[in-house]
Biopython code that builds the backbone (N, CA, C, O; Angstrom):
import numpy as np
from Bio.PDB.StructureBuilder import StructureBuilder

atoms = [
    (1, "MET", "N", (-75.749, -11.558, 90.836)),
    (1, "MET", "CA", (-75.706, -12.310, 91.900)),
    (1, "MET", "C", (-77.074, -12.496, 92.914)),
    (1, "MET", "O", (-77.481, -13.485, 93.523)),
    (2, "GLU", "N", (-77.566, -11.184, 92.827)),
    (2, "GLU", "CA", (-78.614, -10.730, 94.159)),
    (2, "GLU", "C", (-79.783, -11.602, 93.509)),
    (2, "GLU", "O", (-80.352, -12.357, 94.297)),
    (3, "GLY", "N", (-80.241, -11.606, 92.121)),
    (3, "GLY", "CA", (-80.954, -12.299, 91.817)),
    (3, "GLY", "C", (-80.623, -13.758, 91.849)),
    (3, "GLY", "O", (-81.703, -14.346, 91.786)),
    (4, "LYS", "N", (-79.824, -14.462, 91.904)),
    (4, "LYS", "CA", (-79.392, -15.551, 91.837)),
    (4, "LYS", "C", (-79.754, -16.343, 93.229)),
    (4, "LYS", "O", (-80.318, -17.437, 93.237)),
    (5, "ARG", "N", (-79.357, -15.647, 94.373)),
    (5, "ARG", "CA", (-79.994, -15.582, 95.657)),
    (5, "ARG", "C", (-81.230, -15.953, 96.234)),
    (5, "ARG", "O", (-81.574, -16.914, 96.923)),
    (6, "LEU", "N", (-82.210, -14.286, 95.485)),
    (6, "LEU", "CA", (-83.604, -14.665, 95.631)),
    (6, "LEU", "C", (-84.091, -16.243, 94.813)),
    (6, "LEU", "O", (-85.044, -16.728, 95.422)),
    (7, "PHE", "N", (-83.784, -16.849, 93.968)),
    (7, "PHE", "CA", (-84.346, -17.225, 92.958)),
    (7, "PHE", "C", (-84.412, -19.124, 94.005)),
    (7, "PHE", "O", (-85.305, -19.970, 94.047)),
    (8, "SER", "N", (-82.508, -19.058, 94.903)),
    (8, "SER", "CA", (-82.782, -19.988, 95.682)),
    (8, "SER", "C", (-83.739, -19.949, 96.882)),
    (8, "SER", "O", (-84.143, -20.984, 97.412)),
    (9, "ALA", "N", (-84.039, -18.889, 97.235)),
    (9, "ALA", "CA", (-84.518, -18.351, 98.157)),
    (9, "ALA", "C", (-86.297, -18.911, 98.006)),
    (9, "ALA", "O", (-87.007, -19.671, 98.664)),
    (10, "ALA", "N", (-86.426, -18.349, 97.189)),
    (10, "ALA", "CA", (-87.602, -18.453, 96.722)),
    (10, "ALA", "C", (-87.963, -20.219, 96.465)),
    (10, "ALA", "O", (-88.943, -20.760, 96.977)),
    (11, "GLY", "N", (-87.140, -20.811, 95.736)),
    (11, "GLY", "CA", (-87.231, -22.206, 94.583)),
    (11, "GLY", "C", (-87.753, -22.984, 96.362)),
    (11, "GLY", "O", (-88.772, -23.588, 96.695)),
    (12, "ALA", "N", (-86.440, -22.570, 97.183)),
    (12, "ALA", "CA", (-86.547, -23.233, 99.087)),
    (12, "ALA", "C", (-88.204, -22.962, 99.669)),
    (12, "ALA", "O", (-88.889, -23.649, 100.427)),
    (13, "TYR", "N", (-88.469, -21.809, 99.042)),
    (13, "TYR", "CA", (-89.433, -21.919, 99.896)),
    (13, "TYR", "C", (-90.865, -22.630, 99.184)),
    (13, "TYR", "O", (-91.611, -23.388, 99.804)),
    (14, "PHE", "N", (-91.058, -22.213, 97.777)),
    (14, "PHE", "CA", (-91.546, -23.448, 97.058)),
    (14, "PHE", "C", (-91.712, -24.642, 97.346)),
    (14, "PHE", "O", (-92.818, -25.146, 97.538)),
    (15, "PHE", "N", (-90.218, -25.463, 97.434)),
    (15, "PHE", "CA", (-90.306, -26.513, 97.893)),
    (15, "PHE", "C", (-90.851, -27.191, 99.220)),
    (15, "PHE", "O", (-91.408, -28.285, 99.309)),
    (16, "PHE", "N", (-90.512, -26.137, 100.401)),
    (16, "PHE", "CA", (-90.770, -26.242, 101.535)),
    (16, "PHE", "C", (-91.918, -25.963, 102.116)),
    (16, "PHE", "O", (-92.162, -26.320, 103.269)),
    (17, "SER", "N", (-93.044, -25.049, 101.110)),
    (17, "SER", "CA", (-94.183, -24.814, 101.614)),
    (17, "SER", "C", (-95.074, -26.085, 100.675)),
    (17, "SER", "O", (-96.280, -26.000, 100.902)),
    (18, "GLY", "N", (-94.889, -26.666, 100.168)),
    (18, "GLY", "CA", (-95.284, -27.631, 98.793)),
    (18, "GLY", "C", (-95.617, -27.009, 97.800)),
    (18, "GLY", "O", (-96.645, -27.476, 97.309)),
    (19, "GLY", "N", (-95.152, -26.024, 97.187)),
    (19, "GLY", "CA", (-96.034, -25.277, 95.855)),
    (19, "GLY", "C", (-95.415, -26.029, 94.823)),
    (19, "GLY", "O", (-95.516, -25.471, 93.731)),
    (20, "ILE", "N", (-94.770, -27.176, 94.804)),
    (20, "ILE", "CA", (-93.851, -27.876, 93.611)),
    (20, "ILE", "C", (-94.658, -28.854, 93.869)),
    (20, "ILE", "O", (-94.581, -29.438, 94.950)),
    (21, "ASP", "N", (-95.925, -29.340, 92.555)),
    (21, "ASP", "CA", (-96.614, -30.072, 92.222)),
    (21, "ASP", "C", (-95.793, -31.852, 92.446)),
    (21, "ASP", "O", (-96.224, -32.710, 93.216)),
    (22, "PHE", "N", (-94.681, -31.985, 91.623)),
    (22, "PHE", "CA", (-94.383, -32.645, 91.320)),
    (22, "PHE", "C", (-93.266, -33.474, 92.214)),
    (22, "PHE", "O", (-92.752, -34.574, 92.016)),
    (23, "LEU", "N", (-93.120, -32.655, 93.117)),
    (23, "LEU", "CA", (-92.057, -32.933, 94.694)),
    (23, "LEU", "C", (-92.832, -32.787, 95.462)),
    (23, "LEU", "O", (-92.266, -32.188, 96.376)),
    (24, "LYS", "N", (-94.326, -33.032, 95.842)),
    (24, "LYS", "CA", (-95.227, -33.358, 96.824)),
    (24, "LYS", "C", (-94.601, -35.043, 97.595)),
    (24, "LYS", "O", (-94.934, -35.755, 98.543)),
    (25, "ASN", "N", (-93.953, -35.057, 96.930)),
    (25, "ASN", "CA", (-94.176, -36.655, 97.453)),
    (25, "ASN", "C", (-92.595, -36.238, 98.524)),
    (25, "ASN", "O", (-92.598, -36.795, 99.621)),
    (26, "TYR", "N", (-91.385, -35.352, 98.223)),
    (26, "TYR", "CA", (-90.972, -35.079, 98.878)),
    (26, "TYR", "C", (-90.708, -34.386, 100.446)),
    (26, "TYR", "O", (-90.156, -34.666, 101.510)),
    (27, "THR", "N", (-91.487, -33.311, 99.820)),
    (27, "THR", "CA", (-90.853, -32.531, 100.875)),
    (27, "THR", "C", (-91.238, -32.751, 102.048)),
    (27, "THR", "O", (-91.953, -33.711, 102.333)),
    (28, "PRO", "N", (-90.907, -32.076, 102.711)),
    (28, "PRO", "CA", (-91.122, -32.770, 104.573)),
    (28, "PRO", "C", (-91.979, -31.837, 104.713)),
    (28, "PRO", "O", (-92.272, -30.988, 103.871)),
    (29, "THR", "N", (-92.607, -32.018, 106.267)),
    (29, "THR", "CA", (-93.913, -31.630, 106.835)),
    (29, "THR", "C", (-93.287, -30.356, 107.469)),
    (29, "THR", "O", (-92.221, -30.792, 107.903)),
    (30, "LEU", "N", (-93.321, -29.447, 107.677)),
    (30, "LEU", "CA", (-92.774, -28.244, 108.226)),
    (30, "LEU", "C", (-93.567, -27.175, 109.402)),
    (30, "LEU", "O", (-94.234, -26.485, 108.632)),
    (31, "ASN", "N", (-93.830, -26.722, 110.615)),
    (31, "ASN", "CA", (-94.289, -26.068, 110.864)),
    (31, "ASN", "C", (-93.186, -24.357, 110.851)),
    (31, "ASN", "O", (-93.752, -23.371, 111.322)),
    (32, "PHE", "N", (-92.275, -24.245, 110.517)),
    (32, "PHE", "CA", (-91.549, -23.005, 110.314)),
    (32, "PHE", "C", (-90.351, -22.931, 109.196)),
    (32, "PHE", "O", (-89.225, -23.383, 109.404)),
    (33, "TYR", "N", (-90.852, -22.149, 107.700)),
    (33, "TYR", "CA", (-89.520, -22.232, 106.767)),
    (33, "TYR", "C", (-89.007, -21.168, 106.488)),
    (33, "TYR", "O", (-88.521, -20.895, 105.390)),
    (34, "VAL", "N", (-89.068, -20.285, 107.662)),
    (34, "VAL", "CA", (-87.978, -19.502, 107.418)),
    (34, "VAL", "C", (-86.320, -20.054, 107.606)),
    (34, "VAL", "O", (-85.446, -19.724, 106.805)),
    (35, "VAL", "N", (-86.037, -21.026, 108.910)),
    (35, "VAL", "CA", (-84.681, -21.766, 108.935)),
    (35, "VAL", "C", (-84.555, -22.470, 107.254)),
    (35, "VAL", "O", (-83.842, -22.287, 106.267)),
    (36, "PRO", "N", (-85.060, -22.859, 107.423)),
    (36, "PRO", "CA", (-84.516, -23.775, 106.390)),
    (36, "PRO", "C", (-84.159, -23.028, 104.537)),
    (36, "PRO", "O", (-83.251, -23.141, 103.714)),
    (37, "ILE", "N", (-85.131, -22.484, 104.598)),
    (37, "ILE", "CA", (-85.251, -21.562, 103.310)),
    (37, "ILE", "C", (-83.611, -20.355, 103.886)),
    (37, "ILE", "O", (-82.812, -20.081, 102.990)),
    (38, "VAL", "N", (-83.462, -20.048, 104.675)),
    (38, "VAL", "CA", (-82.441, -19.292, 105.358)),
    (38, "VAL", "C", (-80.579, -20.176, 104.660)),
    (38, "VAL", "O", (-79.736, -19.852, 103.824)),
    (39, "ILE", "N", (-80.756, -21.305, 105.600)),
    (39, "ILE", "CA", (-79.856, -22.354, 105.400)),
    (39, "ILE", "C", (-79.326, -22.012, 103.474)),
    (39, "ILE", "O", (-78.403, -21.565, 102.794)),
    (40, "VAL", "N", (-80.811, -22.666, 103.367)),
    (40, "VAL", "CA", (-80.202, -23.107, 101.693)),
    (40, "VAL", "C", (-79.186, -21.505, 101.174)),
    (40, "VAL", "O", (-77.986, -21.440, 100.910)),
    (41, "THR", "N", (-80.492, -20.112, 101.183)),
    (41, "THR", "CA", (-79.624, -19.442, 100.863)),
    (41, "THR", "C", (-78.385, -18.806, 101.282)),
    (41, "THR", "O", (-77.875, -17.983, 100.521)),
    (42, "ILE", "N", (-77.868, -19.065, 102.332)),
    (42, "ILE", "CA", (-76.272, -19.111, 102.700)),
    (42, "ILE", "C", (-75.678, -20.079, 102.106)),
    (42, "ILE", "O", (-74.676, -19.675, 101.517)),
    (43, "VAL", "N", (-75.901, -21.456, 101.977)),
    (43, "VAL", "CA", (-75.092, -22.385, 101.148)),
    (43, "VAL", "C", (-75.149, -21.919, 100.354)),
    (43, "VAL", "O", (-74.012, -21.492, 100.152)),
    (44, "SER", "N", (-76.207, -21.413, 99.052)),
    (44, "SER", "CA", (-75.646, -21.620, 97.855)),
    (44, "SER", "C", (-74.873, -20.656, 97.325)),
    (44, "SER", "O", (-74.275, -20.624, 96.250)),
    (45, "TYR", "N", (-74.973, -19.646, 98.452)),
    (45, "TYR", "CA", (-74.432, -18.341, 97.939)),
    (45, "TYR", "C", (-72.847, -18.793, 98.166)),
    (45, "TYR", "O", (-72.079, -18.564, 97.231)),
    (46, "VAL", "N", (-72.276, -19.483, 99.478)),
    (46, "VAL", "CA", (-70.796, -20.078, 99.681)),
    (46, "VAL", "C", (-70.705, -20.855, 98.106)),
    (46, "VAL", "O", (-69.842, -20.720, 97.238)),
    (47, "VAL", "N", (-71.653, -21.509, 98.112)),
    (47, "VAL", "CA", (-71.301, -22.449, 96.757)),
    (47, "VAL", "C", (-70.895, -21.878, 95.390)),
    (47, "VAL", "O", (-70.087, -22.229, 94.530)),
    (48, "ALA", "N", (-71.932, -20.671, 95.542)),
    (48, "ALA", "CA", (-71.390, -20.017, 94.122)),
    (48, "ALA", "C", (-70.452, -19.288, 94.132)),
    (48, "ALA", "O", (-69.896, -19.290, 93.033)),
    (49, "SER", "N", (-69.733, -18.294, 95.247)),
    (49, "SER", "CA", (-69.071, -17.493, 95.614)),
    (49, "SER", "C", (-67.916, -18.717, 95.434)),
    (49, "SER", "O", (-67.128, -18.534, 94.506)),
    (50, "CYS", "N", (-67.757, -19.844, 96.169)),
    (50, "CYS", "CA", (-66.271, -20.496, 95.906)),
    (50, "CYS", "C", (-66.493, -20.760, 94.491)),
    (50, "CYS", "O", (-65.408, -20.584, 93.937)),
    (51, "PHE", "N", (-67.060, -20.976, 93.945)),
    (51, "PHE", "CA", (-66.942, -21.687, 92.489)),
    (51, "PHE", "C", (-66.861, -20.555, 91.551)),
    (51, "PHE", "O", (-66.179, -20.883, 90.579)),
    (52, "PHE", "N", (-67.227, -19.542, 91.485)),
    (52, "PHE", "CA", (-66.568, -18.103, 91.075)),
    (52, "PHE", "C", (-65.178, -17.613, 91.439)),
    (52, "PHE", "O", (-64.377, -17.150, 90.628)),
    (53, "SER", "N", (-65.068, -17.693, 92.138)),
    (53, "SER", "CA", (-63.892, -17.476, 92.721)),
    (53, "SER", "C", (-62.338, -18.382, 92.196)),
    (53, "SER", "O", (-61.231, -17.900, 91.953)),
    (54, "VAL", "N", (-62.693, -19.513, 92.161)),
    (54, "VAL", "CA", (-62.403, -20.687, 91.405)),
    (54, "VAL", "C", (-61.770, -20.189, 89.969)),
    (54, "VAL", "O", (-60.644, -20.361, 89.502)),
    (55, "TYR", "N", (-63.082, -19.412, 89.379)),
    (55, "TYR", "CA", (-62.997, -19.236, 87.910)),
    (55, "TYR", "C", (-62.279, -18.134, 87.725)),
    (55, "TYR", "O", (-61.572, -17.909, 86.742)),
    (56, "SER", "N", (-62.465, -17.335, 88.783)),
    (56, "SER", "CA", (-61.787, -15.908, 88.306)),
    (56, "SER", "C", (-60.294, -15.953, 89.025)),
    (56, "SER", "O", (-59.730, -14.919, 89.383)),
    (57, "MET", "N", (-59.815, -17.059, 89.165)),
    (57, "MET", "CA", (-58.084, -17.475, 89.565)),
    (57, "MET", "C", (-58.056, -18.096, 88.097)),
    (57, "MET", "O", (-57.193, -17.502, 87.451)),
    (58, "ALA", "N", (-58.678, -19.062, 87.350)),
    (58, "ALA", "CA", (-58.210, -19.600, 86.608)),
    (58, "ALA", "C", (-58.082, -18.209, 85.166)),
    (58, "ALA", "O", (-57.128, -18.034, 84.408)),
    (59, "VAL", "N", (-59.027, -17.655, 85.204)),
    (59, "VAL", "CA", (-59.175, -16.805, 83.875)),
    (59, "VAL", "C", (-57.911, -15.501, 84.584)),
    (59, "VAL", "O", (-57.357, -14.818, 83.723)),
    (60, "ASP", "N", (-57.707, -15.353, 85.372)),
    (60, "ASP", "CA", (-56.419, -14.394, 86.089)),
    (60, "ASP", "C", (-54.719, -15.089, 85.605)),
    (60, "ASP", "O", (-53.627, -14.603, 85.312)),
    (61, "THR", "N", (-55.142, -16.092, 85.702)),
    (61, "THR", "CA", (-53.685, -17.136, 85.727)),
    (61, "THR", "C", (-53.694, -17.309, 84.355)),
    (61, "THR", "O", (-52.625, -16.928, 83.877)),
    (62, "LEU", "N", (-54.412, -17.700, 83.588)),
    (62, "LEU", "CA", (-54.202, -17.587, 82.076)),
    (62, "LEU", "C", (-54.107, -15.768, 81.346)),
    (62, "LEU", "O", (-53.722, -15.422, 80.229)),
    (63, "PHE", "N", (-54.352, -15.367, 81.893)),
    (63, "PHE", "CA", (-54.477, -14.133, 81.532)),
    (63, "PHE", "C", (-52.592, -13.508, 82.003)),
    (63, "PHE", "O", (-51.816, -12.694, 81.502)),
    (64, "LEU", "N", (-52.552, -14.353, 83.082)),
    (64, "LEU", "CA", (-50.793, -13.304, 83.307)),
    (64, "LEU", "C", (-50.085, -14.559, 82.598)),
    (64, "LEU", "O", (-49.004, -14.103, 82.225)),
    (65, "CYS", "N", (-50.149, -15.877, 82.232)),
    (65, "CYS", "CA", (-49.714, -16.526, 81.161)),
    (65, "CYS", "C", (-49.515, -16.011, 79.541)),
    (65, "CYS", "O", (-48.623, -16.329, 78.755)),
    (66, "PHE", "N", (-50.631, -15.135, 79.344)),
    (66, "PHE", "CA", (-50.412, -14.345, 78.176)),
    (66, "PHE", "C", (-49.905, -13.631, 77.811)),
    (66, "PHE", "O", (-49.574, -13.412, 76.646)),
    (67, "LEU", "N", (-49.611, -12.780, 79.233)),
    (67, "LEU", "CA", (-48.938, -11.361, 79.632)),
    (67, "LEU", "C", (-47.514, -11.994, 79.287)),
    (67, "LEU", "O", (-46.743, -11.631, 78.399)),
    (68, "GLU", "N", (-47.341, -13.126, 80.291)),
    (68, "GLU", "CA", (-45.838, -13.598, 80.386)),
    (68, "GLU", "C", (-45.407, -13.693, 78.901)),
    (68, "GLU", "O", (-44.669, -12.890, 78.331)),
    (69, "ASP", "N", (-46.208, -15.240, 78.141)),
    (69, "ASP", "CA", (-45.649, -15.206, 76.989)),
    (69, "ASP", "C", (-45.092, -13.958, 75.929)),
    (69, "ASP", "O", (-44.071, -13.887, 75.245)),
    (70, "LEU", "N", (-46.337, -12.937, 76.135)),
    (70, "LEU", "CA", (-45.813, -11.617, 75.496)),
    (70, "LEU", "C", (-44.660, -10.984, 75.629)),
    (70, "LEU", "O", (-44.110, -10.486, 74.646)),
    (71, "GLU", "N", (-43.921, -10.888, 77.368)),
    (71, "GLU", "CA", (-42.639, -10.182, 77.503)),
    (71, "GLU", "C", (-41.438, -11.429, 77.061)),
    (71, "GLU", "O", (-40.317, -11.047, 76.723)),
    (72, "ARG", "N", (-41.670, -12.486, 77.084)),
    (72, "ARG", "CA", (-40.298, -13.248, 76.905)),
    (72, "ARG", "C", (-40.117, -14.035, 75.360)),
    (72, "ARG", "O", (-39.283, -14.810, 74.891)),
    (73, "ASN", "N", (-41.042, -13.560, 74.989)),
    (73, "ASN", "CA", (-41.113, -14.007, 72.910)),
    (73, "ASN", "C", (-41.457, -13.284, 72.412)),
    (73, "ASN", "O", (-42.322, -12.503, 72.807)),
    (74, "ASP", "N", (-40.766, -13.269, 71.080)),
    (74, "ASP", "CA", (-41.418, -11.956, 70.386)),
    (74, "ASP", "C", (-41.682, -12.797, 69.141)),
    (74, "ASP", "O", (-41.123, -12.239, 68.197)),
    (75, "GLY", "N", (-42.138, -13.615, 68.855)),
    (75, "GLY", "CA", (-42.628, -14.706, 67.576)),
    (75, "GLY", "C", (-41.700, -14.748, 66.499)),
    (75, "GLY", "O", (-42.074, -14.952, 65.344)),
    (76, "SER", "N", (-40.309, -14.534, 66.866)),
    (76, "SER", "CA", (-39.578, -15.067, 65.863)),
    (76, "SER", "C", (-39.457, -16.826, 65.928)),
    (76, "SER", "O", (-40.012, -17.546, 66.758)),
    (77, "VAL", "N", (-38.534, -17.276, 64.763)),
    (77, "VAL", "CA", (-38.025, -18.743, 64.789)),
    (77, "VAL", "C", (-37.265, -18.877, 66.009)),
    (77, "VAL", "O", (-37.512, -20.018, 66.399)),
    (78, "GLU", "N", (-36.532, -18.365, 66.758)),
    (78, "GLU", "CA", (-35.859, -18.727, 68.242)),
    (78, "GLU", "C", (-36.639, -18.710, 69.131)),
    (78, "GLU", "O", (-36.305, -19.394, 70.099)),
    (79, "LYS", "N", (-37.912, -18.004, 69.230)),
    (79, "LYS", "CA", (-38.805, -17.696, 70.737)),
    (79, "LYS", "C", (-40.340, -17.546, 69.489)),
    (79, "LYS", "O", (-40.483, -16.520, 68.825)),
    (80, "PRO", "N", (-41.075, -18.431, 69.410)),
    (80, "PRO", "CA", (-42.119, -18.625, 69.352)),
    (80, "PRO", "C", (-43.476, -17.915, 70.249)),
    (80, "PRO", "O", (-43.658, -18.390, 71.370)),
    (81, "PHE", "N", (-44.281, -16.964, 69.854)),
    (81, "PHE", "CA", (-45.591, -17.060, 70.897)),
    (81, "PHE", "C", (-46.075, -18.665, 71.264)),
    (81, "PHE", "O", (-45.896, -19.618, 70.505)),
    (82, "TYR", "N", (-46.640, -18.726, 72.421)),
    (82, "TYR", "CA", (-47.130, -20.361, 73.051)),
    (82, "TYR", "C", (-48.778, -19.868, 73.171)),
    (82, "TYR", "O", (-49.674, -20.530, 73.695)),
    (83, "MET", "N", (-48.868, -18.967, 72.747)),
    (83, "MET", "CA", (-50.616, -18.310, 73.058)),
    (83, "MET", "C", (-51.503, -19.511, 71.339)),
    (83, "MET", "O", (-51.255, -20.264, 70.397)),
    (84, "SER", "N", (-52.260, -18.992, 71.886)),
    (84, "SER", "CA", (-53.558, -19.716, 70.860)),
    (84, "SER", "C", (-53.196, -19.176, 69.523)),
    (84, "SER", "O", (-52.235, -18.454, 69.257)),
    (85, "LYS", "N", (-54.005, -19.582, 68.815)),
    (85, "LYS", "CA", (-53.888, -18.939, 67.596)),
    (85, "LYS", "C", (-54.887, -17.999, 67.352)),
    (85, "LYS", "O", (-54.757, -17.300, 66.347)),
    (86, "ASP", "N", (-55.956, -17.825, 68.141)),
    (86, "ASP", "CA", (-57.167, -16.945, 68.212)),
    (86, "ASP", "C", (-56.417, -15.150, 68.979)),
    (86, "ASP", "O", (-56.418, -13.992, 68.562)),
    (87, "LEU", "N", (-55.873, -15.846, 70.248)),
    (87, "LEU", "CA", (-55.063, -14.447, 71.163)),
    (87, "LEU", "C", (-54.286, -13.963, 70.042)),
    (87, "LEU", "O", (-54.143, -12.744, 69.939)),
    (88, "MET", "N", (-53.733, -14.779, 69.133)),
    (88, "MET", "CA", (-52.613, -13.494, 68.070)),
    (88, "MET", "C", (-53.344, -12.978, 67.150)),
    (88, "MET", "O", (-53.014, -12.036, 66.430)),
    (89, "ASN", "N", (-54.647, -13.726, 67.121)),
    (89, "ASN", "CA", (-55.708, -12.948, 66.366)),
    (89, "ASN", "C", (-55.737, -11.782, 66.522)),
    (89, "ASN", "O", (-55.702, -10.868, 65.698)),
    (90, "ILE", "N", (-55.838, -11.777, 68.145)),
    (90, "ILE", "CA", (-56.706, -10.265, 68.578)),
    (90, "ILE", "C", (-55.787, -9.330, 68.690)),
    (90, "ILE", "O", (-56.098, -8.158, 68.903)),
    (91, "LEU", "N", (-54.480, -9.755, 68.555)),
    (91, "LEU", "CA", (-53.706, -8.959, 68.994)),
    (91, "LEU", "C", (-53.089, -8.070, 67.882)),
    (91, "LEU", "O", (-52.599, -6.940, 67.882)),
    (92, "GLY", "N", (-53.381, -9.371, 66.580)),
    (92, "GLY", "CA", (-52.308, -8.942, 65.447)),
    (92, "GLY", "C", (-50.912, -9.733, 65.991)),
    (92, "GLY", "O", (-49.914, -9.021, 66.103)),
    (93, "LYS", "N", (-50.833, -10.657, 66.213)),
    (93, "LYS", "CA", (-49.444, -10.752, 66.731)),
    (93, "LYS", "C", (-49.520, -12.587, 65.655)),
    (93, "LYS", "O", (-50.518, -13.303, 65.568)),
    (94, "LYS", "N", (-48.300, -12.825, 65.093)),
    (94, "LYS", "CA", (-47.683, -13.960, 64.401)),
    (94, "LYS", "C", (-46.650, -14.635, 64.410)),
    (94, "LYS", "O", (-45.651, -13.951, 64.185)),
    (95, "ASN", "N", (-46.480, -15.583, 64.557)),
    (95, "ASN", "CA", (-45.048, -16.440, 64.510)),
    (95, "ASN", "C", (-44.186, -16.700, 63.543)),
    (95, "ASN", "O", (-44.575, -17.650, 62.863)),
    (96, "LEU", "N", (-43.292, -16.305, 63.236)),
    (96, "LEU", "CA", (-42.580, -15.674, 62.409)),
    (96, "LEU", "C", (-42.145, -17.562, 61.492)),
    (96, "LEU", "O", (-42.213, -18.606, 62.140)),
    (97, "VAL", "N", (-41.868, -17.533, 60.441)),
    (97, "VAL", "CA", (-41.925, -19.159, 59.733)),
    (97, "VAL", "C", (-41.237, -19.232, 59.379)),
    (97, "VAL", "O", (-41.305, -18.565, 58.347)),
    (98, "MET", "N", (-39.596, -20.023, 59.531)),
    (98, "MET", "CA", (-38.788, -20.505, 58.628)),
    (98, "MET", "C", (-38.738, -21.096, 57.146)),
    (98, "MET", "O", (-38.854, -22.260, 56.763)),
    (99, "LYS", "N", (-38.593, -20.285, 56.661)),
    (99, "LYS", "CA", (-38.685, -20.886, 54.788)),
    (99, "LYS", "C", (-38.181, -21.871, 54.380)),
    (99, "LYS", "O", (-36.983, -22.005, 54.630)),
    (100, "LYS", "N", (-38.776, -22.786, 53.712)),
    (100, "LYS", "CA", (-37.947, -24.164, 53.379)),
    (100, "LYS", "C", (-36.890, -23.540, 52.632)),
    (100, "LYS", "O", (-37.055, -22.450, 52.085)),
    (101, "GLY", "N", (-35.634, -24.285, 52.577)),
    (101, "GLY", "CA", (-34.491, -24.147, 52.454)),
    (101, "GLY", "C", (-33.510, -23.392, 52.864)),
    (101, "GLY", "O", (-32.358, -23.629, 52.500)),
    (102, "SER", "N", (-33.816, -22.351, 53.695)),
    (102, "SER", "CA", (-33.341, -21.178, 54.259)),
    (102, "SER", "C", (-32.738, -21.359, 55.666)),
    (102, "SER", "O", (-33.010, -20.740, 56.696)),
    (103, "GLN", "N", (-31.892, -22.313, 55.472)),
    (103, "GLN", "CA", (-31.331, -23.020, 56.976)),
    (103, "GLN", "C", (-30.226, -21.729, 57.708)),
    (103, "GLN", "O", (-29.385, -21.082, 57.084)),
    (104, "GLY", "N", (-30.505, -21.639, 58.983)),
    (104, "GLY", "CA", (-29.400, -20.886, 59.451)),
    (104, "GLY", "C", (-27.782, -21.788, 59.633)),
    (104, "GLY", "O", (-27.444, -22.913, 59.264)),
    (105, "GLU", "N", (-27.045, -20.694, 60.368)),
    (105, "GLU", "CA", (-25.501, -21.768, 60.671)),
    (105, "GLU", "C", (-25.733, -22.267, 62.149)),
    (105, "GLU", "O", (-24.740, -22.261, 62.877)),
    (106, "ASN", "N", (-27.132, -22.771, 62.764)),
    (106, "ASN", "CA", (-27.217, -23.422, 63.644)),
    (106, "ASN", "C", (-27.728, -24.940, 63.474)),
    (106, "ASN", "O", (-27.464, -25.886, 64.217)),
    (107, "PHE", "N", (-28.800, -24.941, 61.906)),
    (107, "PHE", "CA", (-29.188, -25.866, 61.970)),
    (107, "PHE", "C", (-28.887, -26.822, 61.023)),
    (107, "PHE", "O", (-29.368, -27.951, 61.112)),
]
sb = StructureBuilder()
sb.init_structure("model")
sb.init_model(0)
sb.init_chain("A")
sb.init_seg("    ")
for serial, (resi, resn, name, xyz) in enumerate(atoms, 1):
    if name == "N":
        sb.init_residue(resn, " ", resi, " ")
    sb.init_atom(name, np.array(xyz, "f"), 0.0, 1.0, " ", f" {name:<3s}", serial, name[0])
structure = sb.get_structure()
């Protein structure tokens, strides 16, 4: 995370100082570079932390759904797993499939 903040600060410095040749037409004339560089660094940190917190929450939610599926279902015909095939392969779980011609009493 530190490297990304330093990268955005270095990019902001080169932009505002006119060090990037193909962006010189868009570079404002500044006497003091520190304030815009600090603002760019802070804003990039806030945006990155918001993005990663949303991503982390999505991963945690998927993990909780996965654990809830393991707790409530056993892979039988009545209670099949709802997780993806890849997750079932990782855990070595399988959904039992009803064979043709062997219908139960309720079917």
